[in-house]
C-alpha positions in Angstrom: 9.4 -7.9 24.0 12.5 -9.7 22.6 12.3 -13.3 21.5 13.8 -16.0 23.8 17.5 -16.7 23.8 19.1 -18.4 20.7 19.5 -21.7 22.5 15.8 -21.8 23.6 14.7 -20.6 20.1 16.7 -23.5 18.5 15.2 -26.0 20.8 11.7 -24.7 20.1 12.3 -24.9 16.3 13.4 -28.5 16.6 10.3 -29.4 18.7 8.0 -27.6 16.2 9.1 -29.7 13.3 7.4 -32.9 14.6 5.8 -32.3 18.0 2.7 -30.5 19.3 2.6 -26.7 19.9 2.0 -25.7 23.6 1.1 -22.3 25.1 4.6 -20.9 25.1 5.1 -22.0 21.5 1.9 -20.1 20.6 3.3 -17.0 22.3 6.6 -17.2 20.4 4.9 -17.7 17.1 2.5 -14.8 17.6 5.3 -12.5 18.5 7.3 -13.6 15.5 4.4 -13.1 13.2 3.8 -9.6 14.6 7.4 -8.7 14.3 7.6 -9.6 10.6 4.2 -8.0 9.9 5.5 -4.7 11.4 8.7 -5.0 9.5 6.7 -5.2 6.3 3.9 -2.8 7.4 4.6 -0.1 4.8 4.7 -2.7 2.0 1.1 -3.6 3.0 0.1 0.0 3.4 1.2 0.7 -0.2 -1.2 -1.9 -1.7 -4.1 0.5 -2.0 -6.5 0.3 -5.0 -7.2 4.0 -5.2 -4.3 6.4 -5.2 -5.6 8.2 -2.1 -3.8 8.6 1.3 -5.7 5.9 3.2 -3.3 3.0 2.8 -3.5 1.9 6.4 -4.2 -1.8 6.1 -0.7 -2.7 7.4 -0.9 -0.3 10.2 -4.4 -1.5 11.3 -3.3 -5.1 11.3 -0.1 -4.3 13.2 -2.0 -2.4 15.9 -4.6 -5.2 16.1 -1.8 -7.7 16.7 0.0 -5.5 19.2 -3.1 -5.5 21.4 -3.2 -9.3 21.0 0.5 -9.5 22.0 -0.1 -7.3 25.1 -2.6 -9.9 26.3 0.0 -12.7 26.3 3.4 -10.9 26.7 3.9 -11.8 30.3 1.8 -14.9 30.4 3.4 -18.2 31.5 0.3 -20.1 30.4 1.4 -23.6 29.3 -1.8 -24.6 27.5 -2.2 -23.7 23.8 -6.0 -23.3 24.0 -6.0 -20.8 26.8 -3.1 -18.8 25.2 -5.0 -18.6 21.9 -8.1 -17.5 23.8 -6.1 -14.5 25.2 -4.7 -13.8 21.7 -8.3 -13.7 20.2 -9.6 -11.5 23.0 -6.7 -9.0 22.6 -7.1 -8.9 18.8 -10.8 -8.3 19.2 -10.3 -5.3 21.5 -7.5 -3.9 19.4 -9.2 -4.5 16.0 -8.9 -1.4 13.7 -10.3 -1.1 10.3 -12.0 -3.8 8.3 -8.7 -5.7 7.9 -8.2 -5.7 11.7 -11.7 -6.8 12.5 -11.5 -9.7 10.0 -8.1 -10.6 11.5 -9.6 -10.7 14.9 -12.3 -13.0 13.6 -9.7 -15.3 12.2 -8.1 -15.6 15.6 -11.5 -16.0 17.3 -12.3 -19.0 15.0 -8.8 -20.4 15.5 -9.1 -20.2 19.3 -12.6 -21.6 19.4 -11.5 -24.8 17.6 -8.8 -25.6 20.1 -10.6 -24.6 23.2 -9.4 -26.7 26.2 -6.4 -28.2 24.4 -3.0 -28.4 26.1 -1.1 -28.5 22.8 -1.7 -28.7 19.1 -0.8 -31.3 16.6 -1.2 -31.2 12.9 -4.8 -32.3 12.9 -5.6 -29.6 15.5 -3.9 -26.9 13.2 -5.9 -28.1 10.2 -9.2 -27.9 12.2 -8.2 -24.5 13.6 -7.4 -23.0 10.2 -10.8 -24.3 8.9 -12.6 -22.8 11.9 -10.8 -19.5 11.4 -12.0 -19.4 7.8 -15.6 -20.2 8.7 -15.8 -17.6 11.5 -14.3 -14.9 9.3 -16.7 -15.6 6.4 -19.7 -15.5 8.8 -18.6 -12.2 10.1 -18.9 -10.4 6.7 -22.3 -9.7 5.4 -21.3 -9.9 1.8 -18.1 -11.8 1.4 -16.0 -10.8 -1.6 -13.5 -13.2 -3.2 -10.0 -11.9 -4.0 -9.6 -10.5 -0.4 -8.2 -11.7 2.9 -11.1 -14.1 3.1 -10.0 -15.9 0.0 -6.5 -16.2 1.4 -7.8 -17.6 4.7 -9.9 -20.2 2.7 -6.9 -21.3 0.7 -4.8 -21.5 3.8 -7.3 -23.8 5.5 -7.5 -26.1 2.5 -3.7 -26.4 2.5 -3.6 -27.1 6.2 -6.2 -29.9 5.9 -4.4 -31.5 2.9 -1.0 -31.4 4.7 -2.4 -32.9 7.9 -4.1 -35.6 5.9 -0.8 -36.5 4.3 0.9 -36.9 7.7 2.9 -33.7 7.8 4.3 -32.4 11.1 3.2 -29.1 12.6 6.2 -27.2 11.2 5.5 -28.6 7.7 1.8 -27.8 8.0 2.7 -24.2 8.6 5.1 -24.2 5.7 2.4 -25.6 3.4 -0.1 -23.1 4.6 2.4 -20.3 3.9 3.0 -21.5 0.4 -0.8 -21.6 -0.2 -1.1 -18.1 1.2 1.6 -16.8 -1.2 -0.1 -18.3 -4.2 -3.5 -17.1 -3.1 -2.4 -13.5 -2.6 -0.8 -13.5 -6.1 -4.1 -14.8 -7.5 -6.3 -12.1 -5.9 -6.2 -9.8 -8.9 -7.7 -12.5 -11.0 -10.7 -12.7 -8.7 -11.2 -9.0 -8.1 -10.9 -6.9 -11.3 -10.4 -3.7 -9.4 -7.1 -5.1 -8.0 -5.9 -6.1 -11.5 -6.8 -2.7 -12.9 -4.9 -0.9 -10.2 -1.9 -3.3 -10.5 -1.9 -4.5 -6.9 -2.7 -7.6 -4.8 -5.1 -7.5 -1.9 -3.5 -5.7 1.0 -5.3 -7.6 3.8 -4.3 -10.9 2.2 -0.7 -9.8 2.0 -0.8 -8.7 5.6 -2.0 -12.2 6.6 0.7 -13.7 4.5 3.4 -11.7 6.3 1.9 -12.6 9.7 2.2 -16.3 8.9 5.6 -15.9 7.1 7.0 -14.4 10.3 6.0 -17.6 12.2 7.6 -19.8 9.6 10.7 -17.6 9.5 11.0 -18.0 13.3 10.7 -21.8 13.0 13.4 -21.7 10.3 15.8 -19.5 12.3 15.6 -16.5 9.9 15.8 -12.8 10.9 12.6 -10.9 11.5 13.6 -7.2 11.7 14.7 -6.3 8.2 12.5 -6.6 5.2 14.1 -8.5 2.3 13.1 -6.1 -0.4 15.7 -3.3 -0.9 13.3 -0.5 -0.1 9.6 0.2 0.1 7.9 2.3 -2.6 7.9 6.1 -2.1 4.1 5.9 -1.7 4.6 3.4 1.2 6.7 5.8 3.3 4.4 6.9 6.1 6.0 10.1 7.4 2.9 11.7 8.9 3.5 10.2 12.4 7.2 11.1 12.6 6.5 13.8 15.1 5.4 11.2 17.6 9.0 10.0 17.8 10.8 13.3 18.2 13.7 13.0 20.7 16.3 15.3 22.0 18.6 16.3 19.3 16.0 15.7 16.5 15.5 19.4 15.8 14.8 19.1 12.0 13.1 16.7 9.7 14.9 16.5 6.3 13.3 14.8 3.3 15.3 14.5 0.0 14.1 13.1 -3.3 16.9 12.2 -5.7 17.9 10.0 -8.6 21.3 8.2 -8.0 24.0 8.3 -10.7 24.3 4.5 -10.6 23.2 1.6 -8.4 22.6 2.8 -4.9 24.3 0.7 -2.1 21.5 1.0 0.5 23.6 -0.4 3.4 26.4 2.1 2.8 23.9 4.9 2.3 22.1 4.2 5.5 25.3 3.8 7.5 26.4 7.2 6.4 23.1 8.7 7.4 23.3 7.1 10.8 26.3 9.3 11.5 24.1 12.4 10.9 20.8 11.6 12.6 18.0 9.2 13.5 14.5 8.1 12.3 16.0 7.1 8.9 13.7 5.9 6.1 14.5 5.3 2.5 11.9 4.6 -0.2 12.3 3.8 -3.9 10.0 4.2 -6.9 10.6 4.3 -10.6 14.4 4.8 -10.1 13.8 7.7 -7.7 14.7 7.6 -4.0 13.3 9.4 -1.0 15.4 9.8 2.1 13.9 10.9 5.4 16.0 11.7 8.5 15.8 13.6 11.8 18.9 15.7 12.6 20.1 18.3 15.1 20.2 21.9 14.0 23.9 22.0 13.2 23.6 19.0 10.8 20.4 20.0 9.0 22.2 20.4 5.7 24.5 17.4 5.9 22.1 14.9 4.5 21.4 17.1 1.5 25.1 17.7 0.8 25.8 14.0 1.1 22.9 13.0 -1.2 24.1 15.4 -3.8 27.4 13.5 -4.1 25.4 10.4 -5.1 23.1 11.7 -7.7 20.7 14.5 -8.8 18.5 16.0 -6.1 15.0 16.8 -7.3 13.3 18.0 -4.2 14.2 19.0 -0.6 11.9 19.6 2.4 13.1 20.8 5.8 10.8 21.1 8.7 11.5 22.5 12.2 10.2 19.7 14.4 10.5 21.6 17.7 8.3 24.4 16.3 5.7 21.8 15.1 5.7 20.2 18.5 5.0 23.6 20.1 2.1 24.0 17.7 0.8 20.6 18.5 1.0 21.4 22.2 -1.0 24.6 21.7 -3.7 22.6 19.8 -3.8 20.1 22.7 -5.3 22.7 25.0 -8.7 21.3 24.4 -11.7 21.4 22.0 -13.8 24.6 21.5 -17.1 22.8 21.6 -19.5 21.2 24.1 -20.9 17.7 23.7 -24.5 16.9 24.3 -25.6 15.9 27.8 -27.7 12.8 27.7 -30.0 11.6 30.5 -30.9 8.0 31.4 -33.6 6.9 28.9 -32.4 9.1 26.1 -30.4 8.0 23.0 -26.7 8.9 23.0 -24.9 9.3 19.6 -21.2 8.5 19.1 -19.6 10.0 15.9 -16.2 9.4 14.4 -14.6 12.7 13.2 -11.5 13.1 11.1 -10.8 16.8 12.1 -11.5 19.4 14.8 -13.8 21.5 12.6 -15.9 18.5 11.6 -16.0 17.4 15.3 -17.4 20.8 16.1 -20.2 20.4 13.6 -21.1 17.0 15.0 -21.1 18.4 18.5 -23.4 21.2 17.5 -25.8 18.6 16.1 -26.1 16.8 19.4 -23.5 14.0 19.6 -22.7 12.8 23.1 -19.2 11.4 22.4 -16.6 11.9 19.6 -13.9 9.6 18.5 -11.0 10.9 16.5 -10.5 8.9 13.3 -10.8 8.7 9.6 -8.4 7.9 6.7 -5.1 6.5 8.0 -6.3 6.7 11.7 -9.0 4.1 12.2 -10.1 3.8 15.8 -10.0 0.4 17.4 -13.0 -1.6 18.7 -11.8 -0.7 22.2 -11.7 3.0 21.4 -15.3 2.9 20.2 -16.4 0.8 23.1 -14.7 3.2 25.6 -16.5 6.2 24.1 -19.9 5.2 25.3 -19.5 2.7 28.1 -19.5 5.3 30.8 -22.3 7.4 29.3 -25.5 7.4 31.4 -27.6 6.4 28.4 -28.4 2.8 27.8 -29.3 3.3 24.1 -26.5 4.2 21.8 -26.1 5.0 18.1 -22.7 4.9 16.4 -21.9 6.9 13.3 -18.6 5.5 11.8 -18.5 8.0 9.0 -15.9 5.9 7.1 -16.3 2.6 5.3 -13.2 1.2 7.0 -14.6 1.9 10.5 -18.0 0.2 10.1 -16.8 -3.3 11.1 -15.0 -2.0 14.3 -18.2 -0.2 15.2 -20.3 -3.4 14.8 -17.7 -5.3 16.9 -18.0 -2.7 19.7 -21.8 -3.1 19.5 -21.6 -6.8 20.1 -19.3 -6.5 23.1 -21.5 -4.2 25.3 -24.5 -4.9 27.4 -26.0 -1.6 26.2 -28.4 -1.4 23.3 -26.3 -0.2 20.3 -27.3 0.5 16.7 -24.7 1.2 14.1 -25.9 3.6 11.4 -23.5 2.7 8.6 -22.5 6.2 7.4 -19.4 5.9 5.2 -18.6 9.6 4.9 -18.8 12.7 7.0 -21.7 14.2 4.9 -23.7 11.1 5.5 -23.1 11.2 9.2 -24.2 14.9 9.4 -27.3 14.1 7.3 -28.2 11.2 9.6 -27.8 13.5 12.7 -30.4 15.8 11.4 -32.9 13.0 12.0 -31.9 12.4 15.6 -34.6 12.3 18.2 -32.9 11.7 21.6 -36.3 10.9 23.3 -37.4 8.4 20.6 -37.4 4.6 20.4 -33.9 3.4 19.5 -34.7 1.1 16.6 -37.1 3.6 15.0 -34.7 6.5 15.3 -31.8 4.5 14.0 -33.9 3.4 11.0 -34.9 7.0 10.3 -31.2 8.1 10.4 -30.3 5.3 8.0 -32.9 6.5 5.6 -31.2 9.9 5.5 -27.9 8.5 4.2 -29.1 8.6 0.7 -30.2 12.3 0.9 -26.6 13.6 0.5 -23.9 13.3 -2.1 -20.2 13.1 -1.0 -17.3 14.7 -2.8 -13.7 14.5 -1.8 -10.5 16.1 -3.2 -7.1 14.8 -2.3 -3.6 14.2 -3.7 -2.8 11.1 -5.7 -0.2 8.9 -4.1 0.8 7.0 -7.2 0.3 6.6 -10.9 -2.7 4.5 -11.9 -5.7 4.4 -14.4 -9.0 3.3 -12.9 -12.5 3.5 -14.5 -11.0 5.4 -17.4 -9.4 8.1 -15.2 -5.7 8.4 -15.7 -3.9 9.6 -12.6 -0.3 10.8 -12.1 1.3 10.8 -8.6 1.0 14.3 -7.1 -2.1 15.3 -9.0 -5.4 16.4 -7.3 -8.0 13.7 -7.7 -11.8 13.9 -7.1 -14.1 11.2 -5.8 -17.8 11.1 -5.9 -19.4 8.8 -3.3 -16.0 7.0 -3.1 -15.7 6.6 -6.9 -12.7 8.1 -8.7 -14.0 10.5 -11.3 -11.5 13.3 -12.0 -7.8 14.0 -11.9 -6.0 17.3 -12.5 -2.8 19.1 -11.9 -4.7 22.1 -10.4 -7.0 22.1 -7.3 -9.5 24.6 -8.7 -9.7 22.7 -12.0 -10.3 19.4 -10.1 -13.0 21.0 -7.9 -14.9 22.4 -10.8 -14.6 19.1 -12.8 -15.8 17.2 -9.8 -18.9 19.4 -9.5 -19.6 19.0 -13.2 -19.4 15.2 -12.8 -21.9 15.4 -9.9 -24.3 17.4 -12.1 -24.9 20.3 -9.7 -28.0 21.5 -11.5 -29.8 18.8 -9.6 -28.9 20.1 -6.2 -29.6 23.1 -4.0 -27.0 23.2 -1.2 -23.3 22.6 -1.1 -21.0 22.7 2.0 -17.3 22.8 1.6 -15.2 21.5 4.5 -11.6 22.5 3.9 -8.8 20.4 5.3 -5.8 21.1 7.5 -3.4 21.7 4.6 -5.6 24.4 3.0 -5.7 28.0 4.3 -9.0 29.7 5.0 -8.3 32.5 2.4 -7.5 29.9 -0.3 -10.7 27.9 0.5 -12.8 31.1 0.3 -11.3 32.0 -3.1 -12.2 28.6 -4.4 -15.7 28.9 -3.0 -16.1 32.2 -4.8 -15.3 30.3 -8.1 -18.0 27.8 -7.3 -20.5 30.6 -6.5 -19.7 32.3 -9.9 -20.2 29.0 -11.7 -23.4 28.1 -9.8 -25.1 31.3 -8.7 -28.3 29.6 -7.7 -26.6 27.3 -5.2 -26.7 27.9 -1.5 -23.0 27.5 -0.5 -21.3 27.4 2.9 -17.6 27.1 3.7 -16.5 25.5 7.0 -13.2 24.6 8.5 -13.0 20.8 8.6 -9.4 20.4 9.7 -9.2 16.9 8.2 -5.8 15.6 7.1 -4.9 14.6 3.6 -8.2 15.8 2.0 -8.2 19.5 0.8 -12.0 19.4 0.6 -14.9 17.2 1.7 -18.1 18.2 -0.1 -21.6 17.7 1.2 -24.2 18.2 -1.5 -27.9 18.1 -1.1 
């Protein structure tokens, strides 16, 4: 939804400098914050501690705010308190990932503080920021400083100080923004892992962009073009490009190149617009990546043009129409049956990152499956919808990802059903927990038994590094295969087989009896079986199984018992 006319915007900015904020001002500020956050989404996504493809904080926060905006987009509500109540409700239902859930809690606290108010003055803003801080901290079992929580705390302190000194509402927002900026920059000093990885906290940065969008709107600045020249290569999220395929977008072309001199991005992008659509340009260490969708007869033009500007190092061309046909074939439906539950029984909901893994969960008795995992965290509403219409009144949720746990807990609080969240943070943990399921048992006892199974299994993961970094003594180069043991980075190698064997050595396989390899969507069955044979040769006493997982980004997920 576009912002109001320039004349109305100007009037609103003048009012916000000294006068209270009413319901319609809240709507404009929320929309401006969302717009700027979305503009800078990839910058936030790139701020990932580990070089793994799960940099989705920006996306989660944007989707959370989009749901909040849907609640108020057509509202003529004049009262600030009621408008913020709608914002908080929308954010809660749309909350995705830990960052989205915490963001929804910030809105919840903010709205609770100003309940019943027609408009907000500086003192109201200060109290609301403080309430937002308190609510968010209470919503986290073990608050960690150096995260979005710290940024919220520093924002609240700045708001209280500004209001005490007689600042107007616009000035309060400006002071809060300055505090957020300083707080985000300080997060690496509070959380050593951020400093080691060379990044600031992604959730805190997302919160900063949200507030910066509001202040930019008050100041009359544009909201649709990020001020940095280009996002890092690792920040370019091309995986969902197929969702935007339109007529004439027959091929996707991606070109990596090093320009001969300084690249004029505006001229570069203007030339590309003559060739196609869905243009993205990323930069990292002097290298640029160009992404574009073009019709068939122009599929080589972006490559030829880029070669006139510098040295092309890599080219990828994909037939989008063929991929869309393949996706359509896959959409025919799942090849598994979910468990049927009766009233009085326990229904289990599991989050699955791939069709093969979903099949395994179904075979073990889950009543509902939610698609999700790295880079695709389901929302609170998604999880809630998965079990609300089931005939069972007792429900267990298996998140199977650390970034989905909080959304699962939020869903549990929003339903009248009896819901237990068994906090599985990986697929192997979820599968191990399901082996303890007794649908006819007592909910609390069954859930506790399933929780006790989480420690029975070790989780290994192999994926491709998204950037250069050194963490815990492991030096990683972008593009290498990296191995994680229970979420901890332990190996890095230029070869998948070498990385797999090194990961197993780190896990000390002599202590275990069974290993299951779930191969991902990017790995062929024959290649997976060949690697499995290497494992059998190295560990002849192990019982080894190979399964299609179908998960994106991760070549293997290992379950070790």
